[in-house]
C-alpha positions as CSV (number, residue, x, y, z in Angstrom):
1,X,-11.1,-36.1,18.5
2,X,-12.4,-36.4,15.0
3,X,-10.5,-34.2,12.5
4,X,-10.0,-33.8,8.8
5,X,-6.6,-35.5,9.2
6,X,-7.7,-38.6,11.2
7,X,-8.6,-39.1,14.8
8,X,-6.7,-38.3,18.0
9,X,-6.9,-40.1,21.3
10,X,-5.7,-38.7,24.7
11,X,-4.7,-41.1,27.5
12,X,-5.0,-39.3,30.8
13,X,-3.0,-41.9,32.7
14,X,0.1,-41.3,30.6
15,X,-0.7,-37.7,29.5
16,X,-0.1,-38.8,25.9
17,X,-1.9,-38.1,22.6
18,X,-2.0,-40.7,19.8
19,X,-3.0,-39.7,16.2
20,X,-4.5,-42.3,13.9
21,X,-4.7,-42.1,10.1
22,X,-5.2,-44.3,7.1
23,X,-1.7,-45.6,7.7
24,X,-3.0,-47.0,11.0
25,X,-6.0,-48.7,9.3
26,X,-8.7,-46.0,9.1
27,X,-10.8,-46.2,5.9
28,X,-10.1,-42.5,5.3
29,X,-8.5,-39.6,7.2
30,X,-11.6,-37.3,7.2
31,X,-13.4,-38.3,10.4
32,X,-16.5,-36.1,11.1
33,X,-17.9,-37.7,14.3
34,X,-17.2,-40.2,17.0
35,X,-19.6,-42.3,19.1
36,X,-19.4,-45.2,21.5
37,X,-21.7,-48.3,21.7
38,X,-22.7,-49.6,25.1
39,X,-20.0,-52.2,25.0
40,X,-17.3,-49.5,24.5
41,X,-16.8,-50.1,20.7
42,X,-15.8,-46.8,19.0
43,X,-17.8,-45.9,15.9
44,X,-16.2,-43.4,13.5
45,X,-18.4,-41.4,11.1
46,X,-16.4,-40.4,7.9
47,X,-17.2,-37.6,5.5
48,X,-17.2,-39.7,2.3
49,X,-17.5,-43.4,3.1
50,X,-19.5,-44.7,6.0
51,X,-19.6,-45.5,9.7
52,X,-16.7,-47.6,10.7
53,X,-16.2,-49.7,13.9
């Protein structure tokens, strides 16, 4: 999930959520969109900076 406070990932096999922010290496916390490339690479669209892989 893209949120104004980072991104969150749900792992179905462990029924666990992980929340990622700047402290985890994101360029900013305000993520507005997520997309995947054909090779599985996650692309994060941010509100103020750019697209980030």
